[in-house]
C-alpha positions in Angstrom: -9.4 -7.1 -25.4 -12.5 -7.3 -27.7 -14.3 -9.6 -25.3 -13.5 -7.4 -22.3 -14.7 -4.3 -24.1 -17.9 -6.0 -25.3 -18.9 -7.4 -21.8 -17.9 -4.2 -20.1 -20.1 -2.1 -22.4 -22.9 -4.6 -22.3 -23.1 -4.7 -18.5 -22.8 -0.9 -18.3 -25.7 -0.4 -20.7 -27.9 -3.0 -18.9 -27.2 -1.5 -15.5 -27.8 2.1 -16.9 -31.1 1.0 -18.4 -32.2 -0.5 -15.1 -31.2 2.4 -13.0 -32.6 4.9 -15.5 -35.9 3.1 -15.7 -36.3 2.9 -11.9 -35.2 6.5 -11.4 -37.4 7.9 -14.1 -40.4 5.9 -12.8 -39.9 7.3 -9.3 -39.5 10.8 -10.8 -42.6 10.4 -12.8 -44.6 9.4 -9.8 -43.2 12.4 -7.8 -43.9 15.1 -10.4 -47.0 13.7 -11.9 -49.9 16.1 -11.1 -52.0 15.2 -14.0 -55.5 14.0 -13.0 -56.8 10.8 -14.8 -59.9 12.8 -15.9 -60.5 16.4 -16.5 -62.9 18.7 -14.6 -65.4 18.5 -17.5 -65.3 14.8 -17.6 -65.7 14.7 -13.8 -68.8 16.9 -14.0 -70.2 14.7 -16.7 -69.7 11.6 -14.6 -71.4 13.3 -11.6 -74.4 14.1 -13.8 -74.7 10.5 -14.9 -74.4 9.4 -11.3 -77.2 11.7 -10.2 -79.5 10.6 -13.0 -78.7 6.9 -12.5 -79.4 7.2 -8.8 -83.0 8.1 -9.6 -83.4 4.8 -11.5 -84.5 1.5 -9.9 -81.7 -0.7 -8.9 -82.4 -3.4 -11.5 -82.5 -0.8 -14.3 -79.5 1.3 -13.5 -76.9 -0.7 -15.5 -79.1 -0.6 -18.6 -79.8 3.1 -18.1 -76.0 4.0 -17.9 -75.2 1.8 -20.9 -78.0 3.3 -23.1 -76.9 6.9 -22.0 -73.3 6.2 -23.0 -74.3 4.9 -26.4 -76.5 7.9 -27.1 -73.6 10.2 -26.4 -71.4 8.2 -28.8 -68.7 7.4 -26.3 -66.5 4.4 -26.7 -67.5 3.2 -23.2 -69.2 0.4 -21.3 -70.8 0.0 -17.9 -70.2 -2.9 -15.5 -71.4 -3.8 -12.0 -68.7 -3.7 -9.4 -69.3 -7.4 -8.6 -68.5 -8.2 -12.3 -64.9 -7.1 -11.8 -64.4 -8.7 -8.4 -62.6 -11.7 -9.9 -60.3 -9.5 -12.1 -58.5 -7.9 -9.2 -59.9 -4.4 -10.1 -62.8 -4.6 -7.7 -60.7 -3.7 -4.6 -58.8 -1.0 -6.4 -62.1 0.7 -7.7 -64.1 0.3 -4.5 -62.5 3.4 -3.0 -63.9 5.5 -5.8 -60.6 6.7 -7.2 -60.3 6.7 -11.0 -57.9 4.1 -12.4 -56.1 4.3 -15.8 -54.7 1.0 -17.2 -52.7 0.3 -20.4 -53.9 -2.6 -22.6 -53.1 -3.9 -26.0 -55.8 -1.7 -27.6 -54.7 1.5 -25.8 -55.4 3.2 -22.5 -58.6 2.5 -20.4 -60.2 4.7 -17.7 -62.2 2.9 -15.0 -64.5 5.1 -12.8 -66.9 4.2 -10.0 -70.1 6.1 -10.2 -70.3 7.7 -6.8 -71.8 5.4 -4.2 -73.4 3.2 -6.8 -72.0 -0.2 -7.4 -71.5 0.6 -11.1 -68.2 1.0 -13.0 -67.8 2.9 -16.3 -64.9 1.9 -18.6 -63.9 4.6 -21.1 -61.3 4.0 -23.8 -58.9 7.0 -23.9 -56.8 8.3 -26.8 -53.4 6.6 -26.8 -51.5 9.8 -26.2 -48.6 10.0 -23.8 -48.6 13.0 -21.5 -46.0 15.7 -22.1 -44.2 14.6 -19.0 -43.8 11.1 -20.4 -42.2 12.4 -23.6 -39.8 14.6 -21.6 -38.8 11.7 -19.4 -38.3 9.5 -22.4 -36.0 12.1 -24.0 -34.2 12.3 -20.6 -33.8 8.5 -20.6 -32.0 8.5 -24.0 -29.9 11.5 -23.0 -28.9 9.7 -19.8 -28.0 6.5 -21.8 -26.0 8.6 -24.3 -24.0 10.2 -21.4 -23.3 6.8 -19.9 -22.0 5.4 -23.2 -19.9 8.6 -23.8 -18.3 8.3 -20.3 -17.3 4.7 -21.2 -16.1 5.6 -24.7 -14.2 8.7 -23.7 -11.2 7.0 -22.0 -10.9 4.7 -24.9 -10.8 7.6 -27.4 -8.4 9.5 -25.2 -5.9 6.6 -25.0 -6.2 6.0 -28.8 -5.5 9.7 -29.4 -2.4 9.3 -27.2 -1.3 6.4 -29.4 -1.9 8.4 -32.5 0.0 11.4 -31.1 2.9 9.1 -30.2 2.9 7.5 -33.6 3.2 11.0 -35.2 6.0 11.9 -32.9 7.8 8.7 -33.7 7.4 9.4 -37.4 9.1 12.8 -36.8 12.0 11.1 -35.0 10.9 11.9 -31.4 11.2 8.8 -29.4 9.0 8.6 -26.3 7.0 5.8 -24.9 3.3 5.6 -24.4 2.3 5.6 -20.7 -1.3 4.3 -20.1 -3.1 3.1 -17.0 -3.4 -0.6 -16.7 -7.2 -0.4 -16.7 -7.1 1.1 -20.2 -8.8 -1.0 -22.8 -5.8 -0.5 -25.1 -3.1 -1.0 -22.4 -1.8 -4.1 -24.1 -1.8 -2.4 -27.5 0.3 0.5 -26.0 2.8 -2.1 -24.6 3.2 -3.7 -28.0 3.6 -0.3 -29.6 6.4 0.6 -27.1 8.2 -2.6 -27.8 7.8 -2.1 -31.6 9.2 1.4 -31.2 12.2 0.2 -29.2 12.9 -2.5 -31.8 12.8 0.0 -34.7 15.1 2.3 -32.7 17.5 -0.6 -32.3 17.4 -1.5 -36.0 17.9 2.1 -37.1 20.8 2.6 -34.7 22.4 -0.7 -35.9 21.9 0.4 -39.5 23.5 3.8 -39.0 26.4 2.3 -37.0 27.0 -0.3 -39.7 26.8 2.2 -42.5 29.3 4.5 -40.7 31.6 1.6 -39.8 31.7 0.1 -43.2 32.1 3.4 -45.0 34.9 4.4 -42.6 36.7 1.0 -42.9 36.6 1.2 -46.7 38.3 4.6 -46.9 41.7 3.2 -45.7 42.1 0.5 -48.4 40.7 2.9 -51.0 43.3 5.5 -50.0 46.1 2.8 -50.4 44.7 1.8 -53.8 44.7 5.4 -55.0 48.3 5.8 -53.8 49.3 2.5 -55.6 47.6 3.7 -58.8 49.5 7.0 -58.7 52.8 5.0 -58.4 51.8 2.6 -61.2 50.9 5.4 -63.5 54.2 7.2 -62.9 56.1 4.2 -64.6 57.3 5.2 -68.0 56.7 3.0 -71.2 53.9 1.0 -69.7 52.3 -1.4 -72.1 49.0 -0.2 -73.5 46.9 -3.1 -72.2 48.2 -2.3 -68.7 47.4 1.3 -69.0 43.9 0.4 -70.1 43.5 -1.8 -67.0 44.8 0.9 -64.7 42.4 3.4 -66.2 39.5 1.0 -65.5 40.8 0.3 -62.0 41.0 4.1 -61.3 37.3 4.5 -62.5 36.3 1.6 -60.2 38.1 3.3 -57.2 36.4 6.6 -58.0 33.0 4.8 -58.1 33.6 3.2 -54.7 34.7 6.5 -53.3 31.6 8.1 -54.6 29.5 5.3 -53.1 31.0 5.8 -49.7 30.4 9.5 -49.8 26.7 8.8 -50.8 26.3 6.4 -47.9 27.7 8.9 -45.5 25.4 11.5 -46.8 22.3 9.3 -46.8 23.0 8.0 -43.3 23.4 11.6 -42.2 20.0 12.5 -43.7 18.4 9.4 -42.0 19.7 10.5 -38.6 18.3 14.0 -38.9 14.9 15.1 -37.6 12.3 16.8 -39.6 12.5 20.1 -37.7 13.7 22.7 -40.1 14.7 26.3 -39.8 13.3 27.7 -43.0 14.7 31.1 -43.8 13.6 33.7 -46.3 15.8 34.5 -49.3 15.5 36.3 -52.6 13.4 34.3 -55.0 16.1 34.5 -57.7 18.6 32.9 -55.3 17.1 29.5 -56.1 17.8 30.1 -59.8 21.3 31.1 -58.8 21.8 27.8 -57.0 20.5 26.0 -60.1 23.0 27.9 -62.3 25.9 26.8 -60.0 25.0 23.2 -60.4 24.5 23.6 -64.2 27.9 25.1 -64.5 29.5 22.1 -62.8 27.7 19.7 -65.1 28.5 21.5 -68.3 32.2 21.6 -67.5 32.2 17.8 -67.7 29.3 17.4 -70.2 29.5 20.3 -72.6 27.2 18.6 -75.2 24.2 18.8 -72.9 22.2 22.1 -73.2 20.7 23.1 -69.8 18.4 26.1 -69.4 16.7 27.6 -66.4 13.2 29.2 -66.6 12.5 31.3 -63.6 8.8 32.3 -63.4 8.5 32.6 -59.6 7.8 36.3 -59.7 8.2 36.6 -55.9 10.2 38.9 -53.8 11.3 36.1 -51.4 11.2 32.4 -50.9 11.2 30.3 -47.8 13.1 27.0 -47.5 16.2 25.3 -46.0 18.6 26.7 -48.5 21.5 24.2 -48.1 19.1 21.3 -48.4 17.6 22.7 -51.6 21.1 23.0 -53.0 21.3 19.2 -52.5 17.9 18.7 -54.2 19.1 20.6 -57.3 22.3 18.7 -57.3 20.6 15.3 -57.1 17.8 16.1 -59.6 20.2 17.6 -62.2 22.7 14.7 -61.7 19.9 12.2 -62.3 18.7 14.2 -65.4 22.3 14.4 -66.7 22.7 10.7 -66.5 19.7 10.0 -68.8 19.6 13.1 -70.9 20.6 13.0 -74.6 21.1 16.7 -75.3 18.7 18.8 -73.3 17.7 19.5 -69.6 15.3 22.2 -68.5 14.8 23.6 -64.9 11.5 25.4 -64.2 10.9 27.5 -61.1 7.4 28.8 -60.5 4.5 29.0 -58.0 1.1 27.3 -58.3 -1.8 26.8 -55.9 0.1 28.4 -52.9 3.0 26.1 -53.5 6.6 26.7 -54.7 7.5 24.4 -57.6 10.9 23.2 -58.8 10.7 21.0 -62.0 13.5 19.3 -63.7 13.0 17.5 -67.0 15.2 15.9 -69.7 14.9 14.4 -73.2 15.9 10.9 -72.0 13.8 7.7 -72.0 11.5 8.8 -69.2 10.2 6.7 -66.3 7.6 3.9 -66.8 4.4 4.5 -65.0 4.8 1.4 -62.8 8.2 2.6 -61.6 7.2 6.2 -60.7 6.7 5.4 -57.0 9.5 2.9 -56.3 12.1 5.1 -58.0 12.2 7.1 -54.8 13.1 4.1 -52.6 16.6 3.6 -51.4 19.0 1.7 -53.7 16.5 1.4 -56.5 17.9 1.7 -60.0 15.8 1.0 -63.1 17.0 -1.4 -65.8 16.0 0.5 -68.9 19.4 1.3 -70.4 22.2 -0.9 -69.0 24.9 1.6 -70.0 23.2 4.4 -67.9 21.4 2.5 -65.2 24.6 1.0 -64.0 25.8 4.4 -62.9 24.6 5.9 -59.6 23.7 4.1 -56.4 19.9 4.7 -56.1 20.2 7.2 -53.2 19.9 10.6 -54.8 16.1 10.5 -55.3 15.6 8.9 -51.9 17.4 11.9 -50.3 15.2 14.3 -52.4 12.1 12.7 -51.1 13.3 12.9 -47.5 14.1 16.6 -47.8 10.8 17.4 -49.4 9.0 15.4 -46.6 10.7 17.7 -44.1 9.4 20.7 -46.0 5.9 19.2 -45.8 6.1 18.9 -49.6 6.2 16.2 -52.3 8.4 15.0 -55.2 7.0 13.0 -58.0 7.3 12.0 -61.6 4.6 13.6 -63.7 3.4 13.5 -67.3 3.7 16.5 -69.6 7.4 16.8 -70.2 8.0 19.1 -73.2 11.3 17.4 -73.9 9.8 13.9 -74.0 11.7 12.4 -71.1 11.2 12.3 -67.3 9.8 15.3 -65.5 10.4 15.6 -61.7 8.3 18.1 -59.7 9.1 19.2 -56.2 6.3 21.1 -54.4 6.2 22.6 -50.9 3.7 25.0 -49.4 4.3 28.7 -49.1 2.5 28.7 -45.8 5.4 26.5 -44.3 7.2 29.7 -43.5 4.7 30.7 -41.0 4.3 27.4 -39.2 
């Protein structure tokens, strides 16, 4: 593709230069009305001719040369016969002035009337106005030719860019380009890549749903068996301890299946949201609901909400933000020692939801990868073994749909991790 583009552009530029040079030369010849010498110069030459004609034949050349030197002109006189061998004799014999370009500049050759004398005058090396206009026209023409060649390439690349953006939003359409396009092969490879990714995503979702669904049946039987086993009276203490551990394992597996179903559901959704306005304090109310559930199971953790939004309404997809608060608070609860704080405020035309705890925090080198799927840090084995590494990945996906971000930042007043979700207020008007 590179060789083809190079040779095509090279040939186009060469042909354009040749055509422009020929066309502009013909145009210059047709519009040029500029005389080689001015009227004043013509009168001066006629005066020299009249005075020279009165001189003897053998003294005319010396007379003209001396006259030119007295006037201080950068000129020289020749006999017509002296220029016969140079090819200029025939051109000057008719008496028409002749302007030639040389290495030293422009030279004007004029025959003095009927005399066989030629005067050569060096002219200032200044191009006529028409020459400059035509030169500018030449470069404009060349720019237009190159633009006409580049425009289809840019147009097709923009089509690829637009399709890549649509594909990122979950809209699956192929790129259709003409076979003569310089990026036709690239578009074909892009379409095949898109089809392959669609196949992989479809297989992934189908496998996730199938595995999760198939696991529910044996889990249900295990729960039933545990209920029957725990109903037995006078069970030995070691057996009771093992049954309790088994019940916890079953609960963890059930939670994992629910998380997989939820994550697969978020993966299959598009990024098109229907953001609705709601009272700004409704977000604090959602946080309070999640806090109440956590404190019922973990009463030793103190959780507070600081609402500084100061707005009459807030735009978002409300049920998704309920999930964000649930995941962020669940993550904070897992690592917190005694305190969790939720902050709601606006900053730089963005809504902000921040959740921080007094746990160990997140190392700087893990602050990006922690939002990847199935990532669990190995800081505290007792706490990192819980969870499945999907909660923060779901938060990032939801914030992406809201054209916002979620990240771990410094500055936690509690000394642990601080997660901040930001999304634009302008998103409501999009």
